[in-house]
Backbone bond lengths (Angstrom), bond angles and torsions (degrees), N, CA, C in turn:
res aa  C-N    CA-C-N  psi(-1)  N-CA   C-N-CA  omega(-1)  CA-C   N-CA-C  phi
1 M - - - 1.449 - - 1.520 108.96 -
2 N 1.314 116.71 138.60 1.460 122.50 -179.98 1.521 110.63 -96.30
3 T 1.324 115.80 139.26 1.452 121.16 174.45 1.522 108.11 -83.21
4 I 1.312 116.41 134.34 1.467 121.72 179.92 1.519 108.27 -108.19
5 F 1.325 115.97 125.59 1.457 122.19 -176.98 1.523 111.40 -102.73
6 A 1.313 116.56 48.38 1.464 121.43 178.74 1.520 108.77 -154.33
7 T 1.310 115.56 154.41 1.464 119.79 177.58 1.514 112.15 -95.49
8 R 1.329 116.43 -11.99 1.467 120.91 179.92 1.519 109.42 -125.30
9 A 1.310 115.82 142.72 1.463 121.43 179.57 1.519 109.90 -130.57
10 V 1.328 115.48 148.14 1.454 121.86 173.61 1.519 107.86 -133.31
11 G 1.305 115.11 151.15 1.452 119.94 175.16 1.513 110.37 -81.17
12 L 1.296 115.46 158.34 1.458 120.93 179.45 1.528 110.89 -58.75
13 S 1.333 116.41 -39.03 1.465 119.68 179.91 1.530 111.36 -66.59
14 E 1.337 117.48 -35.99 1.469 120.27 177.31 1.525 110.45 -67.29
15 L 1.335 117.39 -39.21 1.460 120.61 177.68 1.521 110.56 -62.90
16 K 1.329 116.92 -40.87 1.468 120.71 178.72 1.530 111.10 -66.53
17 A 1.330 116.39 -37.96 1.461 120.82 -176.51 1.530 112.57 -75.01
18 N 1.353 117.19 -37.73 1.466 121.17 -175.05 1.529 111.69 -135.06
19 P 1.322 119.35 61.82 1.463 119.22 -176.21 1.531 113.56 -62.75
20 A 1.316 118.20 -36.60 1.468 120.83 -178.86 1.522 110.97 -64.83
21 T 1.325 117.07 -40.26 1.462 120.99 179.75 1.520 110.65 -65.76
22 V 1.324 116.65 -42.65 1.467 120.77 179.55 1.530 109.86 -64.57
23 L 1.332 117.63 -44.16 1.458 120.68 178.94 1.519 111.77 -62.58
24 Q 1.307 116.47 -39.68 1.469 120.10 178.76 1.528 110.31 -63.56
25 S 1.308 117.26 -39.19 1.467 121.43 179.34 1.519 111.80 -70.05
26 A 1.318 116.99 -23.09 1.462 121.30 -175.55 1.527 113.17 -86.56
27 E 1.307 118.24 5.16 1.467 119.95 -178.59 1.525 112.54 -66.25
28 T 1.314 117.89 -31.95 1.466 119.87 -174.67 1.524 113.63 -108.32
29 E 1.320 117.87 -19.01 1.460 120.57 178.66 1.523 109.59 -153.75
30 P 1.329 116.56 151.77 1.462 118.89 -179.22 1.522 111.94 -69.06
31 I 1.312 115.50 152.41 1.459 122.14 176.22 1.520 107.10 -123.33
32 V 1.313 116.58 128.43 1.459 120.52 178.40 1.525 108.96 -85.35
33 V 1.328 116.18 138.50 1.458 122.02 176.86 1.519 107.40 -101.62
34 L 1.335 115.36 123.42 1.462 120.96 -177.26 1.520 110.64 -105.69
35 N 1.312 115.29 140.87 1.452 122.10 171.96 1.527 106.34 -128.35
36 R 1.326 115.76 112.68 1.471 121.80 -175.01 1.530 110.97 56.93
37 N 1.319 114.85 44.20 1.457 124.55 177.34 1.526 113.88 63.46
38 K 1.322 117.13 21.54 1.460 121.24 174.94 1.522 108.12 -121.74
39 P 1.340 117.10 137.00 1.464 118.82 179.60 1.523 111.38 -65.67
40 T 1.330 115.63 129.26 1.463 120.62 178.56 1.521 111.88 -116.23
41 G 1.311 117.18 -12.24 1.458 120.35 178.84 1.515 110.93 177.31
42 Y 1.309 114.78 175.74 1.457 121.32 178.23 1.520 108.60 -127.89
43 V 1.305 115.64 147.52 1.460 122.14 174.51 1.517 106.74 -114.10
44 V 1.339 115.68 125.95 1.463 120.40 174.93 1.517 107.87 -129.01
45 G 1.303 115.83 144.08 1.455 120.95 178.60 1.517 110.90 -76.04
46 A 1.314 116.08 166.27 1.457 122.15 -177.09 1.529 111.86 -59.45
47 Q 1.311 117.58 -44.47 1.464 121.60 -178.58 1.526 110.55 -62.04
48 L 1.311 116.97 -44.27 1.463 121.00 179.71 1.522 110.53 -66.43
49 W 1.336 117.65 -42.70 1.468 121.05 179.56 1.532 110.73 -61.45
50 E 1.329 117.13 -43.09 1.459 120.59 178.64 1.525 110.95 -62.05
51 S 1.317 117.14 -39.10 1.458 121.63 177.56 1.537 110.79 -64.24
52 I 1.314 116.77 -43.52 1.467 121.14 178.47 1.529 109.92 -61.86
53 M 1.325 117.20 -45.42 1.461 120.66 -178.74 1.527 111.33 -64.76
54 E 1.322 117.52 -37.85 1.464 121.30 177.90 1.525 110.47 -64.40
55 Q 1.320 116.95 -42.09 1.467 120.40 178.29 1.521 111.28 -64.24
56 L 1.327 117.54 -40.22 1.461 120.69 177.60 1.528 111.42 -64.42
57 E 1.337 116.27 -40.35 1.460 120.29 178.19 1.530 110.70 -64.42
58 N 1.331 116.82 -41.87 1.467 120.64 178.08 1.528 111.06 -63.21
59 L 1.316 116.92 -39.28 1.463 121.03 177.90 1.528 110.55 -63.62
60 E 1.323 116.68 -43.71 1.459 120.94 178.88 1.536 110.79 -62.76
61 L 1.330 116.94 -43.43 1.463 120.35 179.04 1.526 111.06 -64.79
62 A 1.326 117.98 -37.37 1.461 121.55 177.58 1.530 110.72 -64.73
63 Q 1.334 117.26 -38.71 1.460 120.85 177.97 1.527 111.04 -66.58
64 I 1.327 117.17 -39.86 1.466 121.03 177.12 1.523 110.06 -63.66
65 A 1.321 117.06 -44.71 1.463 120.90 179.77 1.523 111.12 -62.70
66 A 1.333 117.47 -42.61 1.465 120.80 179.24 1.523 110.94 -64.11
67 A 1.323 117.44 -40.42 1.465 120.83 178.52 1.521 110.95 -63.70
68 R 1.324 116.52 -39.84 1.467 119.90 179.93 1.521 111.52 -70.19
69 L 1.325 117.37 -34.18 1.465 120.07 177.68 1.525 111.08 -68.54
70 N 1.314 117.34 -29.26 1.465 121.66 -175.96 1.519 113.14 -103.49
71 D 1.340 117.77 18.58 1.464 119.19 -177.02 1.529 113.40 -82.88
72 G 1.332 117.92 -2.37 1.456 121.26 177.28 1.508 114.43 88.38
73 K 1.299 118.01 -7.48 1.458 121.22 179.26 1.523 109.80 -82.37
74 A 1.308 115.56 151.37 1.465 120.34 177.85 1.523 108.93 -70.34
75 S 1.312 115.67 141.60 1.463 119.23 178.89 1.523 109.55 -77.96
76 V 1.313 115.94 155.10 1.458 122.36 -179.61 1.522 107.69 -110.33
77 P 1.322 117.69 118.30 1.465 118.94 179.20 1.532 110.85 -69.11
78 V 1.324 115.77 134.37 1.460 122.31 -179.16 1.523 108.38 -137.27
79 T 1.311 116.03 139.27 1.462 119.72 174.82 1.519 108.81 -100.79
80 L 1.309 116.11 164.32 1.459 119.81 177.99 1.522 111.69 -63.30
81 D 1.316 116.59 -31.58 1.468 119.99 178.07 1.519 111.04 -65.89
82 D 1.339 117.38 -32.28 1.462 121.21 177.40 1.521 112.14 -66.16
83 L 1.324 115.85 -29.57 1.451 119.33 -178.14 1.506 110.58 -78.97
C-alpha cells in the first residue's frame, strides 16, 4: 500500500483534461495524481514549491551551522560592527 501525502486527488485523465484547473488548485496544497488508483505523481503550485525549497535550504543551513558548532574548534567572538 502506498502512503499518499495529499488531501486531494485527481485522476490522470482529469489532469489531462483540465491541467490549468488542477494547477490553480495546487497553489496552497499538493494534489496527488492517481493512475488506476495508485499515486503516480504530485502536482504543486509555484508558491508551494518555493516554500518547500526555502524550508529545505533552511534545514541544510541549520545542519551546517550545527556541524560547525560541534567541530571542536574554539569559537571566535564577533560583534555586529565587525561584520
